[in-house]
C-alpha positions as CSV (number, residue, x, y, z in Angstrom):
1,M,-14.9,148.0,111.5
2,S,-11.9,146.0,112.8
3,N,-12.0,142.2,112.6
4,H,-11.6,141.7,116.3
5,W,-15.4,141.4,116.6
6,D,-15.5,139.1,113.6
7,N,-13.0,136.8,115.2
8,Y,-14.8,136.9,118.5
9,W,-18.1,135.8,117.1
10,Q,-16.7,133.3,114.7
11,A,-14.9,131.7,117.6
12,G,-18.4,130.7,118.8
13,N,-19.0,133.1,121.6
14,F,-22.7,133.4,122.2
15,H,-22.7,137.0,123.6
16,S,-20.2,139.6,124.7
17,F,-19.9,138.3,128.3
18,S,-18.9,134.7,127.6
19,Q,-16.5,134.8,130.6
20,D,-19.4,135.6,132.9
21,Y,-22.2,133.3,131.6
22,K,-21.6,129.8,130.4
23,D,-24.6,129.8,128.1
24,N,-27.2,132.5,127.9
25,Y,-27.8,135.5,130.2
26,E,-28.8,134.8,133.8
27,G,-30.1,136.8,136.7
28,V,-31.3,140.3,136.2
29,L,-30.7,140.4,132.5
30,F,-32.4,137.1,131.9
31,E,-35.5,138.3,133.8
32,F,-35.5,141.6,132.0
33,W,-35.6,140.0,128.6
34,K,-38.0,137.2,129.6
35,N,-40.5,139.9,130.7
36,I,-40.0,141.9,127.6
37,F,-40.7,139.0,125.3
38,K,-43.6,137.7,127.3
39,Q,-45.3,141.1,126.9
40,A,-44.7,141.2,123.1
41,P,-47.8,140.7,121.0
42,C,-48.7,137.3,119.5
43,A,-47.1,136.6,116.1
44,A,-44.7,139.6,116.6
45,A,-42.0,140.5,114.1
46,I,-38.9,140.9,116.1
47,L,-35.5,142.5,115.3
48,D,-32.5,142.2,117.6
49,I,-29.7,144.7,116.7
50,A,-26.0,144.1,117.4
51,S,-27.1,140.6,118.1
52,G,-23.9,138.7,118.3
53,N,-24.5,135.0,117.8
54,G,-28.1,135.2,119.0
55,A,-28.4,135.2,122.8
56,I,-31.3,137.7,122.9
57,A,-32.9,136.3,119.7
58,E,-32.9,132.8,121.4
59,L,-34.7,134.3,124.4
60,A,-37.2,135.8,122.1
61,L,-37.7,132.4,120.5
62,N,-38.2,130.9,124.0
63,F,-40.6,133.4,125.5
64,C,-42.5,135.2,122.7
65,D,-46.0,133.9,121.8
66,L,-45.6,132.3,118.4
67,P,-43.3,135.0,116.9
68,K,-44.0,135.6,113.2
69,S,-40.3,136.2,112.5
70,I,-37.0,136.8,114.4
71,I,-34.2,138.6,112.7
72,A,-30.8,139.0,114.4
73,C,-28.4,141.5,112.7
74,D,-24.9,142.6,113.5
75,L,-22.1,144.7,111.9
76,A,-19.7,141.7,112.4
77,K,-19.5,138.4,110.6
78,L,-21.5,136.0,112.8
79,Q,-21.2,132.2,113.5
80,P,-24.4,131.3,115.3
81,K,-25.2,127.8,116.6
82,P,-26.6,125.6,113.9
83,T,-29.6,124.7,116.0
84,L,-30.8,128.4,115.7
85,L,-30.5,128.7,112.0
86,D,-33.9,127.3,111.0
87,K,-35.7,129.4,113.5
88,I,-33.8,132.8,113.5
89,E,-32.7,134.7,110.5
90,F,-29.2,136.0,111.0
91,H,-27.9,139.0,109.0
92,S,-24.2,139.7,109.2
93,Q,-22.5,143.0,108.2
94,V,-25.6,145.1,108.9
95,N,-25.0,148.7,110.0
96,C,-27.7,149.7,112.4
97,E,-27.2,153.4,111.4
98,K,-28.7,152.4,108.0
99,L,-30.9,149.3,108.5
100,P,-31.8,147.4,105.3
101,Y,-35.4,146.9,106.3
102,P,-38.6,148.7,105.2
103,D,-40.5,151.2,107.2
104,L,-42.9,150.0,109.9
105,K,-41.8,146.4,109.7
106,F,-41.2,145.3,113.4
107,D,-43.4,145.0,116.5
108,C,-40.5,144.6,118.8
109,I,-36.9,145.8,118.5
110,T,-34.2,144.9,121.0
111,S,-30.5,145.3,121.6
112,S,-28.4,144.2,124.6
113,F,-25.1,146.0,125.0
114,G,-24.8,146.6,121.3
115,I,-26.6,149.5,119.7
116,E,-24.7,152.1,121.8
117,Y,-21.5,151.0,119.9
118,A,-22.9,152.7,116.9
119,N,-23.8,156.4,116.5
120,L,-26.8,156.1,118.9
121,D,-28.4,159.3,117.5
122,L,-28.6,157.9,114.0
123,A,-29.3,154.3,115.1
124,L,-32.4,155.4,117.1
125,D,-33.8,157.2,114.2
126,E,-33.5,154.0,112.1
127,V,-35.1,152.0,114.9
128,Y,-38.1,154.4,114.9
129,R,-38.3,154.2,111.1
130,V,-38.6,150.4,111.0
131,L,-40.8,150.1,114.2
132,K,-44.5,149.7,113.7
133,S,-46.7,152.5,114.9
134,H,-47.7,150.6,118.0
135,G,-44.4,148.8,118.4
136,K,-41.9,149.1,121.2
137,A,-38.1,149.1,121.3
138,H,-36.1,148.0,124.3
139,F,-32.4,148.4,124.8
140,I,-29.9,147.5,127.5
141,I,-26.9,149.8,127.1
142,H,-23.6,150.4,128.9
143,H,-23.7,153.0,131.8
144,Q,-20.6,155.0,132.4
145,G,-21.0,154.6,136.2
146,S,-21.8,150.9,136.2
147,T,-19.9,148.2,138.1
148,L,-19.5,146.5,134.8
149,I,-17.7,149.4,133.2
150,N,-15.6,150.0,136.3
151,L,-14.4,146.4,136.4
152,N,-13.6,146.3,132.7
153,Q,-11.8,149.7,132.9
154,S,-9.5,148.1,135.5
155,I,-8.9,145.1,133.2
156,L,-8.2,147.5,130.3
157,T,-5.7,149.5,132.5
158,T,-3.8,146.2,133.1
159,I,-3.8,145.2,129.5
160,N,-2.6,148.6,128.4
161,A,0.3,148.2,130.9
162,M,1.1,144.7,129.6
163,F,2.0,146.2,126.2
164,E,3.6,149.3,127.6
165,L,5.9,147.1,129.7
166,D,6.6,144.7,126.9
167,L,5.3,141.8,128.9
168,F,5.0,139.2,126.2
169,N,8.5,139.6,124.8
170,K,9.9,139.5,128.3
171,A,7.8,136.4,128.9
172,T,9.1,134.7,125.8
173,A,12.7,135.4,126.8
174,A,12.2,134.2,130.3
175,L,9.9,131.2,129.9
176,V,10.7,129.5,126.6
177,E,14.0,128.3,128.1
178,F,12.9,128.5,131.8
179,N,15.6,129.4,134.4
180,P,14.3,131.1,137.5
181,K,17.8,132.4,138.2
182,S,18.3,134.1,134.8
183,V,18.2,137.9,134.3
184,A,15.4,137.4,131.8
185,F,13.2,135.7,134.4
186,K,13.9,138.5,136.9
187,Q,12.9,141.1,134.3
188,F,9.7,139.1,133.6
189,N,8.9,138.8,137.3
190,S,9.5,142.5,137.8
191,V,6.9,143.3,135.1
192,M,4.4,140.9,136.6
193,N,4.9,142.5,140.1
194,A,4.5,146.0,138.5
195,L,1.2,144.9,137.0
196,V,-0.1,143.7,140.4
197,K,1.0,146.9,142.1
198,L,-0.6,149.1,139.4
199,N,-4.0,147.5,139.6
200,G,-4.6,144.3,141.5
201,E,-8.2,143.9,140.6
202,G,-7.5,144.4,136.9
203,F,-4.6,141.9,137.1
204,D,-6.7,139.2,138.8
205,N,-9.6,139.6,136.4
206,S,-7.5,139.7,133.3
207,G,-6.4,136.1,133.9
208,I,-2.8,136.8,132.9
209,G,-1.4,135.5,136.1
210,Q,-3.1,132.2,135.7
211,C,-1.9,131.9,132.2
212,F,1.8,132.2,133.0
213,A,1.5,130.2,136.2
214,G,0.1,127.3,134.2
215,L,2.8,127.8,131.5
216,I,5.6,127.6,134.1
217,Q,4.2,124.3,135.5
218,S,3.5,122.8,132.1
219,N,5.6,120.2,130.2
220,L,5.4,122.0,126.9
221,N,8.5,122.2,124.7
222,S,10.1,125.5,123.7
223,N,8.2,125.9,120.4
224,Q,4.9,125.2,122.1
225,K,5.6,127.7,124.8
226,Q,6.5,130.4,122.3
227,K,3.4,129.8,120.2
228,L,1.2,129.9,123.3
229,I,2.7,133.2,124.4
230,Q,2.2,134.6,120.9
231,Q,-1.5,133.4,120.9
232,W,-2.1,135.1,124.3
233,Q,-0.5,138.3,123.0
234,Q,-3.0,138.3,120.0
235,E,-5.9,137.5,122.3
236,F,-5.1,140.4,124.7
237,Q,-4.7,142.8,121.8
238,A,-8.2,141.8,120.6
239,S,-9.5,142.2,124.2
240,Q,-7.8,145.6,124.5
241,A,-9.6,146.8,121.3
242,R,-13.0,145.5,122.4
243,L,-12.7,146.9,125.9
244,L,-11.7,150.3,124.5
245,E,-14.8,150.3,122.4
246,M,-16.9,149.4,125.4
247,M,-15.5,152.4,127.4
248,N,-16.3,154.7,124.5
249,A,-19.8,153.3,124.0
250,A,-20.9,153.7,127.6
251,K,-23.3,156.6,128.1
252,S,-24.0,159.1,130.9
253,A,-27.4,160.5,131.7
254,E,-26.3,163.8,130.2
255,Q,-25.4,162.1,126.9
256,L,-28.8,160.2,126.8
257,D,-30.7,163.4,127.5
258,S,-28.8,165.2,124.7
259,I,-29.6,162.5,122.2
260,L,-33.3,162.0,123.2
261,S,-34.3,165.6,123.8
262,S,-34.4,166.3,120.0
263,K,-36.4,163.2,119.1
264,P,-40.1,163.5,118.1
265,Y,-40.9,160.0,119.5
266,C,-41.6,159.0,123.1
267,S,-38.7,157.6,125.0
268,S,-37.6,156.9,128.6
269,Y,-34.6,155.4,130.4
270,S,-33.8,154.2,133.8
271,E,-31.0,152.4,135.6
272,V,-30.8,148.6,135.9
273,I,-29.7,147.5,139.4
274,C,-28.4,144.0,140.2
275,P,-28.9,143.0,143.8
276,D,-25.5,141.4,144.0
277,N,-23.4,143.7,141.9
278,G,-25.1,147.1,142.0
279,L,-25.6,149.4,139.0
280,L,-25.4,147.3,135.9
281,A,-26.7,149.3,132.9
282,W,-29.3,151.6,131.4
283,Q,-32.6,150.4,130.1
284,L,-33.9,152.5,127.3
285,Q,-37.4,152.2,125.8
286,I,-38.9,153.8,122.6
287,N,-42.5,153.6,121.5
């Protein structure tokens, strides 16, 4: 696994949509998980897979009836909030395709936009192995046709073009010693215009325009500007890797049918619709 997820979680991000939710999930996702945990049995043993820094585990803590234990595991190295450490057991560097837990251990297993990043076929078999005979597993997973995937695909298209057009080197040449009449600035401006023309939605949502607009208006010295552009380049490279993994993780109905049709356990899935934003994800249940 690349370290871009390690860096993301160790930077203190609570979940994978830190740009959309200031703290924990809101709206449809919040209501979904609140209902799941309110229906969990009293004193349940809970496992959250691909947990990040504990957003879903925190909801379990808030809404379950006296949970016996809450374990949050992830393949990455985590950096959860200190306030959660005495109530939730965090396990970093856990591969959900080979869970290090005994058979029939958990009453409730969850994952929100996480388990599908693994080999879902293998991961579901592991879930079933560690799930108690009357337990239930609930997952929110990326849907290939969701508004979320479509939006992030447009951002990924913009980020790919940034690197193809050598944006950050052109920005360094143009903005470290800023001269709006220079050839370097004209080249930089041409790249920015090309990005807008290529995909306006992706450009706007990437935030790159705001980054450079702020830099031009700043009072930073040359060294500070250069370091900031280098930092942005690294951050967009990490975003590019995460978004590519998201696109590859998203599932179609045909893919889910192919995986689930061979399983001996009961399963079902349906679409999650957000009133404001349309199709959001799949919800998948195993029992």
